[in-house]
C-alpha beads as a LAMMPS data file, in Angstrom:
LAMMPS data file: protein, C-alpha beads

168 atoms
167 bonds

1 atom types
1 bond types

-500.0 500.0 xlo xhi
-500.0 500.0 ylo yhi
-500.0 500.0 zlo zhi

Masses

1 110.0

Atoms # bond

1 1 1 -0.011 0.005 0.018
2 1 1 2.379 2.696 -1.185
3 1 1 1.731 6.466 -1.360
4 1 1 0.397 8.000 -4.569
5 1 1 1.988 10.913 -6.434
6 1 1 0.436 13.129 -9.124
7 1 1 2.488 15.286 -11.396
8 1 1 1.090 17.825 -13.922
9 1 1 3.180 19.861 -16.328
10 1 1 2.296 23.267 -17.777
11 1 1 0.562 21.806 -20.771
12 1 1 -1.684 19.593 -18.591
13 1 1 -3.162 22.412 -16.471
14 1 1 -5.693 25.046 -17.498
15 1 1 -3.614 27.981 -16.288
16 1 1 -0.150 26.667 -17.172
17 1 1 0.809 25.876 -13.579
18 1 1 3.069 22.950 -12.657
19 1 1 1.668 20.803 -9.906
20 1 1 3.094 18.069 -7.700
21 1 1 0.976 16.306 -5.058
22 1 1 0.972 13.150 -3.002
23 1 1 -1.066 11.401 -0.418
24 1 1 -0.074 9.054 2.292
25 1 1 -2.025 5.899 1.963
26 1 1 0.438 3.634 3.768
27 1 1 -0.860 0.938 6.101
28 1 1 -2.499 2.892 8.877
29 1 1 -5.503 5.017 8.093
30 1 1 -4.572 8.051 10.083
31 1 1 -1.037 9.515 10.307
32 1 1 -1.428 13.123 11.551
33 1 1 0.779 15.816 10.071
34 1 1 1.209 19.473 10.724
35 1 1 1.885 22.262 8.265
36 1 1 4.788 24.484 9.384
37 1 1 6.963 27.268 8.086
38 1 1 10.682 26.794 8.716
39 1 1 12.641 30.057 8.929
40 1 1 16.390 30.180 8.304
41 1 1 17.149 30.498 12.023
42 1 1 15.203 27.259 12.694
43 1 1 16.981 25.182 10.027
44 1 1 19.509 22.802 11.616
45 1 1 23.116 23.641 11.016
46 1 1 24.209 20.136 11.908
47 1 1 21.833 17.530 10.517
48 1 1 21.629 13.879 11.533
49 1 1 19.086 11.354 10.299
50 1 1 17.133 9.621 13.064
51 1 1 16.679 6.421 10.993
52 1 1 20.274 5.895 9.816
53 1 1 22.258 8.228 12.044
54 1 1 23.844 9.672 8.855
55 1 1 25.310 13.117 9.426
56 1 1 24.954 15.464 6.442
57 1 1 27.005 18.548 5.718
58 1 1 24.465 21.282 4.916
59 1 1 25.219 24.393 2.809
60 1 1 25.136 27.873 4.359
61 1 1 22.277 30.351 3.952
62 1 1 19.069 28.331 3.987
63 1 1 15.897 30.061 2.905
64 1 1 12.413 29.934 4.424
65 1 1 10.331 26.953 3.390
66 1 1 7.185 25.038 4.342
67 1 1 7.081 21.384 5.362
68 1 1 4.557 18.727 6.436
69 1 1 6.302 16.794 9.238
70 1 1 4.927 14.209 11.539
71 1 1 3.378 15.334 14.812
72 1 1 5.933 16.152 17.501
73 1 1 5.307 12.861 19.364
74 1 1 6.707 10.768 16.468
75 1 1 9.679 12.976 15.565
76 1 1 12.068 11.679 18.159
77 1 1 11.171 8.048 17.314
78 1 1 10.891 8.229 13.507
79 1 1 12.564 11.433 12.481
80 1 1 11.439 14.787 10.977
81 1 1 9.960 13.599 7.641
82 1 1 9.346 17.033 6.111
83 1 1 7.531 15.221 3.281
84 1 1 6.693 18.185 1.031
85 1 1 6.901 21.952 0.834
86 1 1 7.532 25.103 -1.111
87 1 1 10.516 27.412 -0.502
88 1 1 10.943 31.232 -0.685
89 1 1 12.145 30.869 -4.286
90 1 1 8.782 29.211 -5.159
91 1 1 10.344 25.808 -5.697
92 1 1 8.147 22.890 -4.566
93 1 1 9.342 19.434 -3.528
94 1 1 7.623 16.214 -2.512
95 1 1 9.871 13.486 -1.198
96 1 1 8.098 10.511 0.319
97 1 1 7.068 8.240 -2.453
98 1 1 8.360 4.814 -1.524
99 1 1 9.028 2.527 -4.506
100 1 1 10.628 -0.800 -5.152
101 1 1 13.734 -1.862 -7.009
102 1 1 14.383 -5.195 -8.657
103 1 1 17.229 -7.431 -7.453
104 1 1 19.275 -6.999 -10.648
105 1 1 19.511 -3.245 -10.086
106 1 1 20.319 -3.732 -6.400
107 1 1 23.189 -5.997 -7.514
108 1 1 24.717 -3.030 -9.350
109 1 1 23.633 -0.232 -7.015
110 1 1 22.941 -1.523 -3.547
111 1 1 21.324 0.262 -0.593
112 1 1 23.334 1.832 2.148
113 1 1 21.783 1.317 5.650
114 1 1 23.820 4.282 6.870
115 1 1 22.721 6.595 4.044
116 1 1 19.906 9.209 3.714
117 1 1 16.273 8.591 2.909
118 1 1 12.777 10.014 2.695
119 1 1 12.996 11.224 6.287
120 1 1 15.840 13.592 5.331
121 1 1 15.253 14.780 1.775
122 1 1 13.089 17.898 2.187
123 1 1 15.114 19.202 5.145
124 1 1 18.489 18.827 3.471
125 1 1 17.510 19.983 -0.045
126 1 1 14.500 22.332 -0.200
127 1 1 15.917 25.264 1.860
128 1 1 18.960 25.526 -0.475
129 1 1 17.621 25.405 -4.033
130 1 1 16.436 28.070 -6.474
131 1 1 15.149 25.808 -9.245
132 1 1 13.857 22.250 -9.742
133 1 1 17.034 21.417 -11.645
134 1 1 19.188 22.621 -8.831
135 1 1 17.163 20.388 -6.511
136 1 1 17.892 17.341 -8.675
137 1 1 21.608 18.202 -8.672
138 1 1 21.853 18.782 -4.939
139 1 1 19.924 15.598 -4.040
140 1 1 22.090 13.709 -6.558
141 1 1 25.213 15.012 -4.902
142 1 1 23.951 13.803 -1.503
143 1 1 22.987 10.394 -2.890
144 1 1 26.453 9.958 -4.448
145 1 1 28.151 10.911 -1.203
146 1 1 25.944 9.179 1.371
147 1 1 23.829 6.592 -0.513
148 1 1 20.239 5.739 0.465
149 1 1 18.714 3.025 2.648
150 1 1 15.471 2.770 0.508
151 1 1 14.079 3.193 -2.946
152 1 1 11.924 6.283 -3.423
153 1 1 10.582 8.867 -5.733
154 1 1 11.058 12.586 -5.434
155 1 1 9.296 15.400 -7.298
156 1 1 10.445 19.010 -7.874
157 1 1 8.514 21.813 -9.478
158 1 1 9.263 25.416 -10.317
159 1 1 7.441 27.992 -12.417
160 1 1 9.615 28.086 -15.538
161 1 1 12.138 25.226 -15.300
162 1 1 14.794 27.955 -15.228
163 1 1 18.320 26.936 -15.913
164 1 1 20.088 28.953 -13.250
165 1 1 23.803 28.860 -12.634
166 1 1 24.102 25.818 -10.383
167 1 1 25.873 26.019 -7.067
168 1 1 26.013 22.202 -6.894

Bonds

1 1 1 2
2 1 2 3
3 1 3 4
4 1 4 5
5 1 5 6
6 1 6 7
7 1 7 8
8 1 8 9
9 1 9 10
10 1 10 11
11 1 11 12
12 1 12 13
13 1 13 14
14 1 14 15
15 1 15 16
16 1 16 17
17 1 17 18
18 1 18 19
19 1 19 20
20 1 20 21
21 1 21 22
22 1 22 23
23 1 23 24
24 1 24 25
25 1 25 26
26 1 26 27
27 1 27 28
28 1 28 29
29 1 29 30
30 1 30 31
31 1 31 32
32 1 32 33
33 1 33 34
34 1 34 35
35 1 35 36
36 1 36 37
37 1 37 38
38 1 38 39
39 1 39 40
40 1 40 41
41 1 41 42
42 1 42 43
43 1 43 44
44 1 44 45
45 1 45 46
46 1 46 47
47 1 47 48
48 1 48 49
49 1 49 50
50 1 50 51
51 1 51 52
52 1 52 53
53 1 53 54
54 1 54 55
55 1 55 56
56 1 56 57
57 1 57 58
58 1 58 59
59 1 59 60
60 1 60 61
61 1 61 62
62 1 62 63
63 1 63 64
64 1 64 65
65 1 65 66
66 1 66 67
67 1 67 68
68 1 68 69
69 1 69 70
70 1 70 71
71 1 71 72
72 1 72 73
73 1 73 74
74 1 74 75
75 1 75 76
76 1 76 77
77 1 77 78
78 1 78 79
79 1 79 80
80 1 80 81
81 1 81 82
82 1 82 83
83 1 83 84
84 1 84 85
85 1 85 86
86 1 86 87
87 1 87 88
88 1 88 89
89 1 89 90
90 1 90 91
91 1 91 92
92 1 92 93
93 1 93 94
94 1 94 95
95 1 95 96
96 1 96 97
97 1 97 98
98 1 98 99
99 1 99 100
100 1 100 101
101 1 101 102
102 1 102 103
103 1 103 104
104 1 104 105
105 1 105 106
106 1 106 107
107 1 107 108
108 1 108 109
109 1 109 110
110 1 110 111
111 1 111 112
112 1 112 113
113 1 113 114
114 1 114 115
115 1 115 116
116 1 116 117
117 1 117 118
118 1 118 119
119 1 119 120
120 1 120 121
121 1 121 122
122 1 122 123
123 1 123 124
124 1 124 125
125 1 125 126
126 1 126 127
127 1 127 128
128 1 128 129
129 1 129 130
130 1 130 131
131 1 131 132
132 1 132 133
133 1 133 134
134 1 134 135
135 1 135 136
136 1 136 137
137 1 137 138
138 1 138 139
139 1 139 140
140 1 140 141
141 1 141 142
142 1 142 143
143 1 143 144
144 1 144 145
145 1 145 146
146 1 146 147
147 1 147 148
148 1 148 149
149 1 149 150
150 1 150 151
151 1 151 152
152 1 152 153
153 1 153 154
154 1 154 155
155 1 155 156
156 1 156 157
157 1 157 158
158 1 158 159
159 1 159 160
160 1 160 161
161 1 161 162
162 1 162 163
163 1 163 164
164 1 164 165
165 1 165 166
166 1 166 167
167 1 167 168
């Protein structure tokens, strides 16, 4: 019972918007979330995953962003799980779409139990990107460096798919 993601490009919407959305339809019927705004002073400077204990070196100068984390009671046990949000540059990200990988691929590119995963993605990427392309590059850089402990899908969206000078 995985989550479901919906993606719509400019040509698929009436007003030319790009849309990304997901729902959480995993196992239990009710998994409460909260909608928060994370300001730069609230963004962790030293990040460590609860699930894998992986420590991630974060860039300087995060920007304000929204997130949909678990309720406080589950954060200490399961981690932050920012899930989805939009940052001050109007870049959107959804990052909790669990998927599967066949054994042949895992033979070439195996999982790393001490890497990063869905719990971490929004927190370590969204506050630092100014375009969807930059988000893909930064997340790719992290995955090359740390690996991941699970298969998952991530969606990025920005207004014009701008090719900005990448910092990553």
